[in-house]
C-alpha positions in Angstrom: 227.7 41.3 -23.9 226.9 40.6 -20.3 223.3 40.4 -19.1 223.4 43.8 -17.3 224.7 45.6 -20.4 222.2 43.8 -22.7 219.3 44.9 -20.4 220.4 48.6 -20.6 221.0 48.3 -24.3 217.4 47.1 -24.7 215.7 49.8 -22.4 217.7 52.8 -23.7 214.8 54.3 -25.7 212.6 54.3 -22.6 215.4 55.3 -20.2 216.1 58.5 -22.1 212.8 59.8 -21.0 214.2 60.2 -17.5 217.2 62.4 -18.6 215.8 65.7 -17.2 214.7 64.1 -14.0 218.2 62.5 -13.6 219.9 65.8 -14.5 218.1 67.6 -11.6 219.1 64.9 -9.2 222.7 64.9 -10.3 223.0 68.7 -10.0 221.9 68.3 -6.4 224.4 65.4 -6.0 227.3 67.6 -7.2 226.2 70.5 -5.0 226.2 68.0 -2.1 229.8 66.9 -2.9 231.1 70.5 -2.8 230.6 70.3 1.0 232.5 67.1 1.7 236.1 68.4 1.1 237.1 66.3 -1.9 240.4 66.8 -3.7 239.9 68.6 -7.0 237.9 66.5 -9.5 238.6 68.6 -12.7 238.9 65.6 -15.0 236.3 62.9 -14.5 235.4 59.6 -15.9 231.7 58.4 -15.6 231.6 54.6 -15.9 228.1 53.4 -17.0 226.9 56.8 -17.9 223.4 55.7 -19.2 221.6 58.7 -20.6 224.5 61.0 -19.9 222.7 63.1 -17.3 225.7 63.1 -14.8 228.1 64.0 -17.6 225.8 67.0 -18.5 225.8 68.1 -14.9 229.6 67.9 -14.7 230.0 69.8 -18.0 227.8 72.6 -16.5 230.4 73.0 -13.8 233.2 73.2 -16.4 234.6 69.8 -15.4 236.2 67.9 -18.2 234.0 64.8 -18.4 234.4 61.6 -20.3 232.0 58.7 -20.3 232.2 55.0 -21.0 229.3 52.6 -21.2 228.9 49.0 -22.4 225.4 49.4 -23.9 225.5 50.6 -27.5 222.1 52.1 -27.4 222.9 54.1 -24.2 225.9 55.6 -26.0 223.7 56.5 -28.9 221.1 58.0 -26.6 223.7 60.0 -24.7 225.2 61.3 -27.9 221.9 62.9 -28.8 221.4 64.4 -25.3 224.9 65.8 -25.2 225.4 66.9 -28.8 226.1 70.5 -27.8 228.9 69.6 -25.4 232.6 68.5 -25.8 232.1 65.4 -23.7 233.8 62.3 -25.1 231.8 59.1 -25.0 233.0 55.6 -25.6 231.5 52.2 -25.8 233.6 49.6 -23.9 233.2 46.5 -21.9 234.3 46.5 -18.3 235.3 42.8 -18.6 238.0 43.8 -21.1 239.1 46.9 -19.3 239.3 50.4 -20.7 241.8 51.9 -23.1 242.9 54.8 -20.8 246.3 55.2 -19.3 246.7 54.7 -15.5 245.6 57.7 -13.4 244.2 59.5 -16.4 241.3 61.0 -14.3 241.2 62.9 -11.0 238.0 61.1 -10.1 235.9 58.2 -11.4 232.1 58.4 -10.9 229.3 55.8 -11.3 225.7 56.2 -10.6 223.5 53.2 -9.9 226.0 50.9 -11.7 228.0 48.8 -9.3 224.9 47.2 -7.6 223.8 45.7 -10.9 227.0 43.9 -11.6 227.7 40.3 -10.5 230.6 39.7 -8.0 233.2 39.1 -10.8 232.3 42.2 -12.7 232.3 44.2 -9.5 235.9 43.1 -8.9 236.8 44.1 -12.5 235.0 47.4 -11.9 237.0 48.1 -8.7 240.3 47.2 -10.4 239.6 49.5 -13.4 238.3 52.4 -11.3 241.3 52.2 -8.9 243.7 52.1 -11.9 242.1 55.2 -13.5 241.4 57.5 -10.6 244.2 59.7 -9.1 242.1 60.8 -6.1 238.7 59.2 -5.6 236.1 56.8 -6.9 232.6 58.1 -6.1 229.6 55.9 -6.2 226.0 57.1 -6.2 224.0 54.1 -5.0 220.7 53.1 -3.5 220.7 53.3 0.3 220.2 50.1 2.4 216.6 51.1 3.0 215.2 52.1 -0.4 211.6 52.9 -1.2 209.2 50.2 -2.3 209.3 51.6 -5.9 213.1 51.1 -6.0 212.8 47.6 -4.6 210.3 46.7 -7.3 212.5 48.3 -10.0 215.5 46.3 -8.8 213.5 43.0 -8.8 212.4 43.7 -12.4 215.9 44.5 -13.4 217.1 41.2 -12.0 220.4 42.7 -11.0 222.6 42.0 -7.9 221.2 44.8 -5.7 219.8 42.7 -2.9 223.0 40.6 -2.5 225.3 43.6 -3.1 223.8 45.7 -0.3 224.9 43.0 2.3 228.5 42.9 1.1 229.2 46.3 -0.4 231.1 47.8 2.6 233.3 44.7 3.0 234.0 44.8 -0.8 234.8 48.5 -0.7 237.2 48.0 2.2 238.9 45.1 0.5 239.6 47.1 -2.7 240.1 50.6 -1.4 242.4 52.3 1.2 239.7 54.5 2.7 235.9 54.3 2.5 233.5 57.1 3.4 229.7 56.6 3.1 227.4 59.6 3.2 223.6 59.3 3.3 222.5 62.0 0.8 218.8 61.3 1.4 216.5 58.4 2.3 217.1 56.6 -1.0 220.7 57.5 -1.9 224.1 56.8 -0.3 227.3 58.3 -1.7 230.3 56.1 -1.3 233.7 58.0 -1.6 236.5 55.5 -2.1 240.2 56.3 -2.0 242.3 54.2 -4.4 
């Protein structure tokens, strides 16, 4: 289990307390996406779903949603939060790839996931996301000028955020045919990537 997955496995009991807050934010995110002219995203995969809040917001819009996460306790937490839905949840390791056929999903989503991965895991992420998405890979990430609170959280997490923000656009352009970045608010940038 890589360090990033181990961290989220450990903090899952605390992280679940943020489910309703996250759900409100992801509802706004999906509403925002309605105005950018995406191809239909009727069948979606959420990689690194955490508490399952984005999956719940997708389900509320009658989108067929599936989630995959590496952290066993996050999967357990999300199962409790999503027990009244038909959302499929899987535990799987990005390093080994996922057991889905090519182009299974219209769109692949990830929220606050990619910035926490090291360079090799990001490459594996891009490879899997491209393989699985018919139309778009959509990343919900910190902006380049996040709040002080976010900076502190990222320092405590010990992820790759600070190095990632300097190289993300170059990486996106290396791995995807088309890259569109939209500033949703001061702290969030949405990256829409075409496989």
